[in-house]
N, C-alpha and C positions, 0 to 999 in steps of 0.2 A: 144259334140266336145272334143276331147282330145288335150293337149298340151304337145308337147314335149322339155323339156328342157336338154341342154346339161350337163351333170354330174360336169364338171369342172365349170361351172357357178353356182351351188348350192352353198351360202356361209352360214356354220356353227356357229354360234355364241359358243364360248369356253364355256364347258359341254353339248353343246345339241348333239341330234343325230337325224337321220330318220331310218326309217324300209323300206325298200322296197322289197314287197313281189313278188312272181310266177316269179322269175328271172331265166335265163337258166343261164348254167356254162359257155355258149358262151357270154352271155351278161356280167357276171361276170368278163369274163375275159378281155373285152373290155373296161373295165369303171376300171378296173386295171391300162392298158394302159392309158385311159384318163386322170385319176389322175396323173400319173407320181409319180417316186421315190421322188420329192419333197414336196408332200404332207404330210401335218402334220395330216392328218384325220388317223384315225383306223377303220380297215375294218375287218367284220368276216361276211361269207357267210356258211349258212348250209342249205344242200337241198332246195334251191329255195328262201330261203330269205337272205337278204342283210340289213346288219346293219353299219351305218356309222357313227362313233362318232367321237368330235372334242374336244379334253381333254385340261380341264384346266391346269394353270401351277402348280396348288396342285396336278394333277393327274400325270403328268411328272417327278418329283423329288423324290417322294419314290421309284417309279419302277429303278429309275436311283441309289440312294442312296443303295438299295439293291442288286442290282447287283454288287456296289463295295464291298459291303459285302461279298457276297458270292466271289469272285475272291481272296479276302485277306483271306478269310479261307482256300479258296484250294491252295492258294500261301503257309500258315503255314503248312500244311498237305503234301506239296509237291506232291499235286494233277495234272496233266495235266487238262486242259481244253479249251475251245473255245467258246467264247462270238459271237454268229451269231445275235445279237440285235433284230432288227423289221424285219427281213428278213420275204418275205411272204411263208406261208406252206400251201402247196395244197393237196389236196387230190382228183384229177379230178372226175370231174361230182358229188359229195359229199359236198367238203368242203374246204374252203378256209379261212385263219386269219393270220393277222400278229400282233405277239404278240408287249407286251411289251419290253419283251425281253426274249431271250431263251439260253440255253447252252449245249452244248455237254459235260459230264463229263465221264460217264463210256464209252461211245464209241467216246470219243476224236481223240484216232488214227484212228478211221473210217473216220474221214471229214478231214483229214489233206489234203493239196492240193486243196479243196472244193472250188470253187468260183462260182457256180451257184447252189444253193441247188434244187436238185430233189429228193423226197421223194421214186422215184422209184430205185434211186441207192443207197441214203443214208437212214441209220435208221432216226425215228425222232428226235428231241432233247431231251434230256434225263431230263430237265426240264425247263419249261416255268412259268415267273413271270408277273402278271397281275394287275395294280391297280385300285381299283373302278370301277371293274366290278360285274356289279348286274344283267345281261343276262343270262338265262341258254344255250343260243345260243353257247357261249364262249366255255363253258365245251362240248358240243355236238360236236362242231368245234375240239377240242384237241381231244375226244375219237376217233373221225373220223379219225385222223392224228396215231393215237396210241403213242402219249407223254405220259409215264409213271407218270411224277408228274407235277403237276400246283400250284404254290402259287398265292395267291389272298390275295393282300393287302387292306384292305378298311377300313375307321373308326377307324384309329390307332391301326389294328388287322389283323394279320396274320392268314390267314386257308391255311394249307396243303391239297391236296387232292391227291389220289394215285388211278391210274387206276385199276378196278377189273373187273372180266367176268360180272359184274353187273354195270357197271360204275364207275365213280368216286366216292369214299368214302373219308369223311372226316377224316383225322388221326391226332395223337398228336404231333409225330415225324416225323423229314424226313430221310426215309432210306438212302438217299444220304448224310446226316450229323448225324449218330446214335449217343447218347450221347449228343449231344446239344440241349437243351430247344429254339428251335428258335422259336415258337410261342409268348414265353416272350422276349426274345433275341432282336430280330430284331425290334419290335416297339419300344425297347428303344434305340437302337441305331440308327434308323430314327430320332427319335425326337431329339436327342441328336448332330445328324448330322446339322439339321435344326436350333438348336439353338445354337450350338458353332462351327458349319462348319464342312463341310464332311472330309476333309483333317484330323483335330485333330481329329475327331472320329476314324478314319481308323488308325491313328498312336497310339492311346491309344487301339485300338482293338489288334493291333500286339501285343503290351506289355503284355497286360492281358489275352491273348488266353491260355497261360497253366491253368490259375485258373479257367476259364469257364469250 
């Protein structure tokens, strides 16, 4: 005998996750509706497999700090950007994902006025940022979306992945920020924000940026 439990009745402890296989796209769409926008869980769907993860506070802080760092650097460089946060990205029938944070940078002008992100109308985000990701499903989903660059911050390390014809490949330097040693710089700045405060770290970053 099978037992059906409403998805919103499932309570995950922080740091835990569940994997649901053999799920249709229509069932995934219904789960998004059932969970609602107020859900703190992060979801990833790829070719029939759904992962739902309840993040720890330790997970939440780094990606927020990294997003602040990205904005400050872009502002200093005089570049436009749009932050779409954890907006659900969908490639119907194949993949769906809620990034920790995502940005339009090179394509910032193309999403002006956008309040409902439909990847049939708009390009995918130029950059997605994730914290504490261990599942290959996440990169598979981003590949299906065509997101050019993904950053994964885990265990106080930043890894940069660039989309190629063979999938994502890890690289040392970000094409979005050429010349900046981000894999060294960002872990240092994240730790400084945690130790000394994010606002202080960002002010120091603005003052020190010409020397970076």
